[in-house]
N, C-alpha and C positions, 0 to 999 in steps of 0.2 A: 097166419100160421106162426106159432111160437118157434123160435130158432131151435129149441130142443127137439122139436118133432122131426127134424131132418137128420139128427145124429143117431148113429148106430150104437147098440149095446150088445154084449154077448148074451147067449142063452142063459137064463137064470139057473138052469140045471148045473151050471159050472160050480155053483156054491154048494151043491149036494156032495161033491167029492173034491173039495178045494185042495189044490196042490201047493203047499207052502214051500216046496222044494227041498225038504229035509234040512232046512237051515237051523242051526243052533245059535241063538244070539249070544253075544254080539261080536261079529268078526271084523268090523271096519275101523271106526274112529279109534285112533291109537295115541298113546303117549309113552314116554320112556319111564320105566319104574327105576328103582334104586340100582338094579343090576344092569341097566342100559338096554334092557329088552323091551320091545314094543308090546304094549298091552291094549286090549280093547276097552271101550267105554260105552255104556248106554246112557243116553241123555233123556230128560223129560222135555217133551215138546208140547206146545199149545198153539192152536189156531186162534188168533186174537179175537176175531169177530166174523160173522157171516158176511159182512161187507168185504172182507179180504178174499173171498172165494168167488171166482167167476167161471163160466163154462164156455167151451168152444169145441169144435171138432178137431181131432188129431189129423195127421196127414192121410189116414185111411178112412176118415169119416166117423170114427168112434168118439163118443162123448169123452171129453177130457176136462178135469177140474184143474184150475190154476189157482194156487194159494199164494198170495203175496205177503211175505213176512211171517213165516212160522217162528214163534218165539222159542228159543232154546235156553233152558235153565242151566247155567254154567256153575252154579253153586256159589256160596258166600255172597248171596244177594246180587250176583252178576247175571246178566241175561244178554243174549245175542239174537238178532233177528236175521233170518236167511233172506235171500232174494226170492224169486219166484220158484215155486215147486210145481212141476207138471205131473199130473196123475191121470193116466189114460185108463179107460175101461176095457181097452183092447186086450185080449188074452196074450200072454207072453208066448213067444215062439218056443217050441220044443226042439232041441238039437241033439244030434248023435255025437259020438265021441270025436268025430272029425270036425264038428262045428256046423255041419249041414243041417238046415231046418227040415224037420220031418213031420211037423204038425204044430199044434198049439197046446199049451198047458192050461189046466183049469185054475188060472190065477191071473191077476192083473195088478198094476201098481195102484189103481184106485180101489180095487177089491182088498189089497193088503192094507191100505189106509183105513178102510172101514172096519176091517177085522182088528186092527190095532186099537180101535176105539171100542172094541168088545161087541160090535154089532154082528148079529147072526142073520142079518137081513138077506133076502134073495131078490135084489132089485131086478126087474125085467124090462123097465122102460127108462128112458132118459130122465123123465120127470121124477121117477122113484130114486134114481141115483142122485138127482139134485136135492131132493128132500133129505135123504140120509146124509149126504155130504154136508149140507148146511147145518144139520143138527150136531156136527162135531165141534162147532165153534165153542170155545171156552173149555173144552174137555182136555185132560192131560193124557198123553200117550207116551210110549217108550219107543225110541229109535236109536240107531247108530248114525253117525254123520261122518263125512269125509271132507277134506279140504281141497279146494281147487283154486287155480289161478287162471284167469281168463283175460286174453288180450283183445279188447273190443275193437282196437284199430285194425287188427288183422283178422278178427273173427275166428280165433283159434284158442283152444284150451291148452295152455302151456304145461300145466300140471293137473292131474286129476286125482291124486292121492297124497296123503301125508308124507310118504317116503320120498317123494320127488322134490320136496322143499329142501333148501340147503341147511346144513347144520348151523346153529347159532354159535359163532366163535366166542361171543361174550358170555354166553350162558351154556356151558357144556352139558350135553344130554338133552338139549331142547332144540327145536327147529326154528329157523328164522321165518317169520310170518309173511314174507313177501319174496318175490323173485325179481331180480333186476334184469332188464333187457338192454344189452349194449351199453350199460352204465347210464342210460338216459331216463328210463322209466321204471317205476316200481309197480309190479302187479301184486296187489295185496291178496292174501288168502281169504277165501270166502267159504262159508259152510254150506254143504249140500247134504240133503237126506239121502242115505244109502239103503237102509233097511228099516222097516217098521217091525216092531216086536208084536207077533201075533198073540191076541188075547182070547181067541176062540178055540176051545179044545176040540 
């Protein structure tokens, strides 16, 4: 039996009334403009190859794609490669105003990724998800990113957004790209994908 045969996927009807969450891009990755105010930036991302994509079940048994090293175009010929990006096919939880889970949304992180690639597919099996996801290799998509600092020794995320990094005293208006812990270790900022820009109307 193929390992994919054991993984769950949502009902393909989810894609008939897909819930993008009313999000207007881009709200996350920020820099300081000339007035000192934080602005959002959308980046162009590329999955380098099909070999960089693997599949495994998430904690609830739903198929999850793991992409190792999404390339971010930083402009001026500069590029940055992320660590692993985890995209589950499990529907997002729907929450009320108090934060209590009251159901699920017609959307998932893997569904968002496919739609960012302009795919209007309605995958209904793990094998179909695999086929569509592998087909994204080499395609350019738009997304916003955020910066985080992770302490692997303690297994904790010390900062999960740009604002939590210290100001750069040498370069006013910029952020320092690392966080020092007890003056002994530097936790360097790493880019993580926050939002994919939907290309399906």
